[in-house]
N, C-alpha and C positions, 0 to 999 in steps of 0.2 A: 426654690431649694432652700433647705432650712440651715439656720445656725451660724454660718462662718462669716464673720466680717473682720476686716483688717483695719487696725487703728493707725494713728499717724506715726507712732514709733516704729512699728514694723514696716510700714510704707517706706519710711525714711531709710531703714536698713536695706530693704529691697532695692531702693534706688542707689544706695552707696555700693551695694554689691555689683550692680550693673555697670558702675563706673570703673571698678577695680578688679573685677573677676571675669574672665572670658565667659560669655553667656550668663553672667550674673550668678554663677554657681561654683561649688567646688568640683564640679564635673560628675557628681553622683546623682543628684536628685533635682526636682523642679525648682525654679527660682522663686516661686510664689509663696514660700513658707519659710519663716525663720523660727526654729524651734528654740525654746527657752529652757525647757526642763522635762525630764521624764520621771515618772513614778510608776513602778510596777508595769503593768501592760498598757500604759497610756503615756502620751506626751502632751505638752501645752506649748502653744506658739507664744510669741512676744505680745500678741494682742489678747492673750488669755483664753483662746479657744482650746477646748480639750478634744483630743483625738484618741481613739482606740488605735494602738500602734501595732500594726502587722509588718511594719518595715524593720523594726528592731535593729536599727543601725546597720542594715543589710545582713542581719542575722546573728551578731555577737551576743545580744542581750537576751539569750535563751532562758534566763531566770528573771527577766524583767529589769527595768531601770531602778538604780538606787537599792539594790538588795542590801539589807543590813550586814550580811556576813562579808560581801565584797567590800562594802564601804568601810567596815572596821579593819579588814586586812590591809587596804590601801592606806588608810589614815595611820596605821601602826608602822608601815614601811617608810612613808615619806620622810619622816624626821631622821630616819637612819640613812637616807641617801636614795637618790632617784635614778642614778646610773653610774656603773663603775668600769665598763669595758674590761671586766674580770669576772670570774665566777662569784656567784652569790648563793646563799642557801636557798632562797625561794626558787630560783632557776633549777638548782639541783634537785630539789624536792618535787618540782613539777615534772622534770624529766622522768623521775622514778614513777610518778603517777601515770605518766603517759605510757611508759614501758609495761607497767602492771596492767593497764586497761586494753591496750590495742595489740591485736594478735601478731602483726607484722613487726611491731616495733621492739627491737632489742637495744637500740641506740637512738639518740635524738640530737639534731642540730638545729639551733634557733636561728631565725631570721625575723624580720619585722612586719612582713605582709605575705598574703597568699600568693601574690604575684611572684614575689622572691622565692617562696618555697617551691612553687611549680617549675620556675626556671632552674633552680639548683637541682631539683629532682631529675629533670630531663638531663642536665649536665652530668649528673651522677650516674645515670643509667648508660650514657655514652662512655663515660670513663670506665665503668665496670665492664662493659661489652667490648669496648674498642671498635665500635661501629658508629656511623655518623647519623643515621636517620631516626626519626621519631614517628611512630604511628599514633594518630589521634582520631577521634570520631567526630564526624560533622556535627556542629552544634554544641560541642563540648566547650566549656569555658575554663581555661587554664591560665588566667592572669593576663598581664598587659605586656609580656615580653614579645619580641618578634615571633617566636615560635608559638606562643600561646594564641597570638592573634591571627591564626591561620584557620579559615572556614569555621569560625565561631557563628557568625551570621552573614554567610556569603551573599553578596548582592547579586550574583549570578550562580546558578547551579551547574557546577562542573561535573564531568565524568570522574568517578573515583578511579585512582586515588589521587587526582590532581588537587593540590591545595590552593585556596583563593585567599589572598591577604585581605584582612578586614580594615586596614588603615594605610593611608599613604605613609611614606617614610620608611617602609619595611623593605630591605634590600631584596632584589630579585632572587639573589642566590639562596635565601632562606626557603623560598618555595620548594626548591629541589630537595630540601632536607627533611620535609614533612610530608607524609603519606596520610591520606584521609580515607576512612572507611565509614559506612553507614552504621549508626548505633542499632542495637538489637537485631542485626543480621548475622547469624552465626556463620552461615556458609561464606558470605563475602568477607568477613573478618578474618576467619581462618585461612581462606584462600590467599588474601593479601599478605598476611604475615608469613605464611609459608612461601609464597613466591619471592619475597624480599628478605628472606632469613639472613642472607649474607651480608646485608647492609643495614638491617634494622637494629638500632642500639637500644631501643626501649619502646614500650607501649604505654601511654597514658590514657586514662578515662576517668570520668566521674562515674561511680558505680550507680548513682541515680543522676541522670543527666538533665540538669536544670529542673524540669518538671516531670521527666519521663522515667518511670520505673524499669529496671532491667527485665526482659522476658525470662521466664524459666529456662535455665540452661545457658543463657548468654554469657554471664560473668564466668561460669564454670568453663565454658569452651574457650574463652580468651585465656583463662588461667592455665588450661591444659596445654594449649599450643605453645604458649610462651614458656612454660616450664619445660616442655619437651625439647624446644629449640634453644634453650639457655638464653632467653631474651628477658631482661628485667621488666617486670610488670609494676606500673605505678598506678595506685588509686589516689585520685585527687579528692581528698576528704576535708578540704578547707571548709566546705559547707556542711557535710554529713557527719564529720567527726564529732563524737560526743552528743550529737543531736538525734540520730536515728536509734541509737543505743549508747550505753556508756563505752562500749567498744567500737562505736561508729558503724558505718555501712558494712564494713567487713564482718562485724558480729551479726548485724541485722540480716544480711543476705548469706552468711556463712561461707564466704570466699575470701582467702587470705593473699594479698599481693606480696611482692618483695619489698616495696617501698611505698609510703603513703606521705601525703602532705596534709598538714593540719593547720587551722587558723580559727578565725572568729571566736569560738568558745574558749580556747586555751588561754586567751589573753584577758577574759573577763571584762571586755569592753575597752581594753587598751591594746596598743599595737604590739602584737606578738604572733608568730606562726612558727611552723617547725617542718623539717624534713625528718621522717623516722623510718626505720627499716631494719633489715637484717644486718647483724654486725660485720659480716664479711664484706658486705657492700659499703656500710657506713664508714669503715675504716679508711676509705679513700679520702676522708676529711682529716685523716691523722698522718703527717708526713713521716713519723717514726715508724708507723706500721706498714706503709706501702713504698716508701722511698720517694725521692724527688721527682722522678718521671711520671709517677702515677698519682701523685698528691693533687688533690682538688682544693684549690684555694677558695676560701670563703671567710670574709670578715664583714661584720656589721656593727656600726657604733652602738645601736640600741638592741642588738641581738641578746636575748635572755634578760631584757631589762627587769630589774627586781620588782618594781611597782607592778608591771604587767604580770610578772610570774606570780606575785603574791595574790593578785586579783584572780588569775586563773585557778590557782590552787583552791581558793575559797569557793569559786564557782563549782569546781569539780566536787568539792566536799558536799555542796548543796545537792548535786545530782546524784550523789550516793546515797542520799536519804530514802527510806522506803517510800515507794509510790510515787516518786518524782516523775518517772517516764510514764507509768500508767496513767497519771493525771493529765499530763500534757496530750498524750495520745487520745485520751477519751474526749478532751475538749476539742481537738482537731477533727476527730470523726464526727462529733456533734455538729460542727460547723460545715464540714463537707456534705454530710447528709441533709442539712438544712438548705444549703445552696442548691444541692441536686434536686430536692423537692420543689424549690421555687422555679427552677429552670423548667422542670416538667409542667408545672402549673401555668407558667406563662407561655409555653409553646415556643421557646427560644432554641435555635439550633447551636447548642453549647453543651459542655460537659465539664465536670471537675476532674482534673488530672493531677496525680501526685500521691504522696504519702501524708498521713495525718499531721505531721509536724511541718510540712512544706508543700504547698500545692496552690493551684489557681483554677479559675474558670477559663476554659478555652472556648472560643466562640466559633466552633466548627464541629461537624459531626464526623464520624468515622473513627478509624483506629489510629490513635496518637502514639505510634511506636517509634518515631525518630523525628529529627529536625524538619524534614521536608513536610511531614504530615502536620506538625505543629505550625509550620509557616503558612498553612493554608487558612488560618483563622482569620475572621473578620476583624481587623485591627481598628477600624472605626467604631465598631460596636464595643470592643474592648476599652478604647479611650473614652467613649461616652460614659460607660458604666463606671469606670474608675473615676471620672470627673464628678458625677453625681455622688458616689461614695465619699470622696474628699469633702464635698460640700455639706455632707451629713456627718462629718466627724469621724470618717474611717480613713486612716493613713496606711497605704500599702504601696508596694512598688508597682511598676507597670505590669508585671507578669508574675506576681508571687504574693501569697500570704505566708509569712513566717509566724508560727505559733510559739508561745512561750508558756513556761510553767505559771506565769503570773496572770494569764488571761482566764476569765471567769465565764460562768454561764450567763451572766448578765451582759458580758461583752459579746457573746455569741448571739444573744437574743437581739441586741441593738444592731449588730452587723447585719443580721438577716432582715430586719426592718428596713435598713438603709438599702439592701440589695434588692428587696422587693419594690421600693420606690424607684430604684434605678431601672429595673426591667420595665416597670409600668410606664416609665418616661420614653422608652424606645418607640419609634414609629411602627405601625402595624406592618409595614412592609418587610420589617426585620424578623417577623415571626414565621414559623413553619406553617404550612397549610394544615 
């Protein structure tokens, strides 16, 4: 394998991490790399190795690392103050930009992470409806709360609508408050929501679930049944917001929820997320508007942090430039098409799944319509290919390529060369007849 060696400084840092961090990591990514810097669509480790970066900080760096517009905005704000626990102009201006861009957003409430945003959105839906249960879709990721960690990646496949906790430490009582449906199954979803209409406080889903696009009519059917029954519908757009289109997945797919959650891009690489939605629902965050009994308490020390808001505003400004989305979609489609061609050439039982700005190779054949289909893939093959890619200077998550506006045709070509080598290194027994 080519290219990647670790120097003594990075090795020492890796050893230090193993002493002071559980598993030697921050809990996010592999322990065998210490990133020193990022520029555009690349990062460099402490040993000086360069990687094409499809991890992008798990998505926030949609316009690449160190973009001059974002850097300038941050450096202008820092001398003025880094946090106030009070309103600031960058946070107000960013909220205005979100309301202008996102169809469901009439008002915005800031938090610091996508996990917080999803937890508050589910609480808001229950507060609005006065009902206790949340419907989610198996395989959907909605953060690290007890409710979010139900049937994200269940170790056993339960009968719907039973929820399966994904972590120890979650109270048993939470299971009874979450109902689980299969993604992309219109009949099952509508039937479940209708059957539990008197106890469902809200429905939450990723409009694009991890890697899986919605089938035609699926989002529309969920929107119709929730609107008809007066159940708040939440789109988790922490990942898709401002990525699939300037107005997010709700613009891209043409379906508008009542509430959405946003993160990643709106902080420009800093810790910022938000709940956004209809004014009549968002007013539950305002004691004066709804009264003490219906007021939803929400406080966060860094919510609306002015540095993060300034960075987010700058990033949105870049995304409003002509051709920004056309360019990244074209780059992504080029990489998807190249990967698909190499898979066919090598005779590997695999396929590319996703949209042009966010996708991966799934090492299985058949219809990838939901979590259970995706879970059939050959994870050993996936791990092997990802390991070879890393050794050849391609940094990506276990199951996702994030594309940025900073990635180039040369990056695509280098990635395809590395992928070709990874497939060639697979044993012949992994190939289809």
